[in-house]
N, C-alpha and C positions, 0 to 999 in steps of 0.2 A: 453438564446438565443434559445427559443423553436421553433420547426418546425410547422408552421401553414399554410403551402402552400395550403393544401387541402381545407381550409376554404375560400380562396380568390376567387374572381370572375375571370373567365378565360379571357385572353386577346382576343381581336377581331382578325380576320385573318391577317389584315395588321400589327398590333402590334406583333403578333406571328412571322410573317416573318421577321420583323425588329430584334426581339430578336434572331432568328435563325442565322441571319448574324453576330451578335455580338458573339454568341456562337461559330460560326465557327472560328472567329478571335482568340478567347480565346483558342480554342482547338489547333489551329496552334501554338500558343505561348507555350502552355503546352507541345506539342510534341517537339518543338525546345529546350525546357528546360530540356528534358529528362524524362517527365512524370508528373511534378508538378511545380507550380509556387507559390511564396509567396502570402498569402492572400492580402497583401497591393497592389501587382501588379494586382491581380484579381479585387480588389475594384477600383483601378485606371482605368482599362479598362471599368468596369461596369458603371462608372460615367462619364468618360472623353474621351473615345476612339473617335477620330475625326469622326463625322457623325453618330456614333452609340451609344455612351455612353448616360446615362440618361440626363446629363446636356449639351451634345453636339448636341443632335438631336432635333427634332421639337415637341416632345410631350408636351402637356399642363401639367404643374407641380404645379403651385401655385394657391391658391384661391379655391373657392367652386367646380370648375370643375377639379381641379388638384388632387394632392396626399396629400397636406398638406397646412396649412395656416400660414404665418409668421405674426409677430406683425404689420409691416407696412400695410399688406393686411387687417388685422383685424380692425384697427382703424387709422384714420389720427392723432389722439391725440399722438400716439407713435412718429411719425416723428416731430410733432410740439414741443414736449418736447425735443427731440434730437436737434432740431434747436436752442433751447435756450442754450444748452450746447455749441454748435458750435459757437453761437454768443459770448459767454464769451471768448472762446479761440481766435477767430479771433480778438476780440477787444483788447485783451492783447498784441497780436503780431503785431497789426497795420494793419490787413487785411491779406488775403492770399487765398489759394485755398482749395477745398475739393476733396478728392479722395475716391471713394466708390469701394470696392471690390464686384464683383458679385451682380449687382443691381436688380436681379430678373425681375419683370415686369416693374420696373421704378417708382413704386408708391412712394417709400420712397424718391427718388430723386426729384420727382415733388412736394411732400408735403413739403420737406425740403426747396426747393428753394422758394416756395410761402410764407412759414412762415418767412424765412430770409429776403425776400423782405418786408414783413409787419414790420419786426423788423429793417429795414434799415441797414442790415448787409450782403448783398449779397457777396458771394465769387467772386474773379476775374474769376476763372474757376471752373466748376464742372466736374471732371474727373471720368470716369467710366472704370474700368478695367474689361472687359467682353470678354471671349473667344468664347462664343456661338453666332454664327451669328443669330440664331433664337431669342435668348433673346435680342440681340442688337436691332433687328427690333421691338420687342415688347416694349422695353424701349423707343425707339424713338417715337413710336406711342403714348405711354402713355404720354410722355412729350409734344408732339405736341397737344394732346387733352386737357391736364390739365393745362399746363403752356406754351403755344406757344410762348409768348413774351420772355421767358427765355431760349428757346432752343438754342439760339446762344451762351450761356455760357457753354454748355455741349459738351464735347469731349469724344470719346471712344478710349481706349488704348488697344494695343495688349500685352504690357508688362509694367512693372513699369517704371515710368519716371526716368530720371537721378537724381542723388543726388541734393539736394537743395530745396526740397519741404518745403514751409512754409504754415501751415494751419492745416487741420484736415483730418485724415484717418479714414474711417468708415468700419467696417467689421461686418455685422449683419448676423449671422448664416452662417459663412464661415468656421471656424475651424472645426466644427462638420462634415463637408463633406470632410475633408482631409483623404486620405487613411491611415488606421492604420494597424499595425501588431497585430496578435493574438498570445497569449502565454497561455499555460496551465502548471500549476505548478504540479510537480510530487513529489513522495517521495524523489527522489535523484537528483532533478534538474528541468529543464523546457524543454518543447517542443514547437517549433514554428509550427503554423498551415499553411499548404500549401493546394492548391486546385488541384485536379486531375480530369480526365474524365474517367468514368468506362464503356463507350460504350453507356450508356443511359442517364446519368446525371452527373453533377459535384459532387464531394464528397471530404471529408476532408482526408488529410494525415498529419502525424506529423513527423517532423525531428528535429534534433538538431538545435538550433537557430544559425543564422548567426552572425558574430562577432559584427555588429552594434547593433543588438537587445540584444545579451548577455550582452554587456556593459551596456545598459539601464536597463536590469533586475537586474544586480549586484548593480547598484546605488539604485534601489528601495528597494532591500533587505537590503542594508546597512542603508538606511534611515528609513524604516518602520519596519524592523525585519522580520524574517522568519515565525513567528507565525501568521502573518496576512494571509499568503497564504497557506491554507490547501491543501492537495493533491486533484487534480481535479479542483482547482480554475482557472477559465478562465477569461481573461481580455484582454484589448487592450493597446497598447503603440503607441503613435503618434510620429514617428521619423521625420516627415516632418515639424512640426510646428517650430522647431528651425531654420531651414533654412529660413522659411517664416518670422519669427521675425527678423532675421539678415538682410533680404532684406528690411524690414520696417525701421530698424535702419539706413541702408545705404542711404535711400531716404529722411527721415525726418530730415530737418535741424533745424526747430523750430516749435513747436506746439504739437499736441497730436493725438494718435491713440485710438479710442474707439472700443473695441471688445465686442460684445454682443452675447451671446450664452448660451446654456444650459450645465451645468456641475457643478463641485465641486472643492474645494481645494483637494490636493493630499490625505490627510489622510481620506477624505470622499469618494473620488473616489475609492481608493483601500481599501475599508472597509472590515473587515472580513466576513460580511454577504452578500457582493455583489459578490457572488461566480460565477455568470454567466456573469459578465461584463455588458456593457451598449450598445453593438452593437444592432442597431434596423433598420428595413426596413419599408418604407412607400409606400403603393400602394393603390390608390383610397380611401384615408382617412382611411385606415386600417393599423394598426401597427402590425408587426410580426417579428420573429427572424431568418428567413432563408435567408441569403444573396446569396445563391447559385442558387436560382430560379429567373425567370423573368428577365434575364440579360438585362440590358438597359432600363427596363420598370419601375423599382422601385428605390426609393432613398435608400441609405445605409448610416447610420450615426453612430457616436459614441460620447458620451458626452465628454466634454472638461476638461482636467486636467489644471485648471487655475494656479496652483503652477508652473507647467512646463513652461507655457507662461511667468509668472512673472520672473522666474529664468533666462530664456533665454533672456528676455528683459534687465535685469540688467547686464548680461554678455556681452550684445551687446552695453552697454553704454546708455541705456534708463532709465528714472526714472519711477518707478511705482507710479502713481499719485492717484489711487483710485481703490477700488474693493467693489462692493455692489450688492444687488439683483436688479432685474429689477424694482420691485415695489418701493423700496426706491429711486432709481434713478429717476423714473418718478415723484414721489411725490415731490422730491427736485427740479425738473426742471419745476414745475408749473402745474402739472396735476389737482390738487384740484382747483386751480384758474380757469383753463379752464372749468371745470365742473360747477363751480359757475356762470360762465358767460352764461351758456346755459339757454334758456327760458323754464321753467318748464311747461308753458301753451301749448307749442308745444309738446304735450304728446308723439307722435310717435318718434320724433327725440330725445327727452330727454331720453326716455326709451332705445332707441337704443344706445346712447352714454354711459349711465350708465351700460348697459350690457357689452359694450366694455371695460369700465374701470375695471369691475370685472374680465374679462378674462385676462387683462393685469397685474393685481395687486394681485389677491387673491392667497394665498399660494398653494391651490390645483389646480390652473390654471397655468399661466405663471409667476406669481409674484415672486416666490421663486426659482424655478428651473433655470430660466434664470438669468444670472449674467452680470454685466458690469465691464470690466477691462479697466482702462485708463493708457496708457503708453505715455511718452512724453519726450521732450527736450526743455530747455530754458524757462520754465514757472515757475512763482513764486506764482501766486494766487492759492488758494484752489479751486478746481473745484466744481461748483455749484451742480452737480449731486451726490456728495458724502458728502454733508453737513449734511444731516440727519443721515447717517450711513456710516461708512467706515470700511470694514472688512479686511484691508490689513494684520492685525496681524494674521488672520486665514490662510493665504496662506503658 
């Protein structure tokens, strides 16, 4: 987590004023807490503070004009492959709904619905859980432009629906944006990282871990051994994901949840060589390691511990149905066949799509770092996306 703030382009005056307002709210919270707040709370405010956080305000975040590009923004082939997996699940349970967490610009929702229409497997409803009014507006605009005749199937939610959902839950790059706690391993224990204000800028403080975090650290040490964590080893622990998985389990009556994100199984996440953790910030297509700057103007993420998700799911009564890389999932759900159907004589479009395929599948692009985890209830068929490769034994 290196500090590279000096290399980043400065925000314009309007953005700087916006950031200053969020900083003021953070400083008030720090003062009220006695001088420091847990990093997870700082990250929560940086991303989700109403009207001010990165995902709650109106700044452009996705695509070429934003701070990063997601797979659905990169290529429609991603959503079309995902639609084929949704078709299998919906067919097995005799129809149902789709619930998408954090639908970004709405591109994935539009492409999914169009492809499911072509496959004659439209869901009864397409539900989007989106808390940002700005993103809701963009999603509605995207759907009205790309799939206007299907817009009536789409509904926006402020909270999870009541128990009884039958269908598919989609979470593409959702878990990586959950607030995480930071821990640094010492010679004789661990320290939790807090954030303070020194009169000019935010800075790190370290204190003894609070009880919830200490318990999680103890479990890690018992499972992986103390030799993994050399003195100074810095990493993240996501305490929020267990509650999120429990909420999914409480909602899903029959069907599957597909979680797509970048990350590792636990033994790779907490690798002896990964001494600086995975926390990363994204600002104007530049990645850097300082989460204490550009409050509200940059994305803050951490890789996903997929073992933690799978364990939480099993404890919540869900089945772990599959785990594989994004590349293997897309190939299993028809990516090769889609490319074969392209017209090679249409050189521009053919080259465009083949470049997209490379970014989606090559190991040095998104193909290996991004994983797909399937959790479910009431399904008996092997899911199509995991036929070529299933890595559940590595979790």
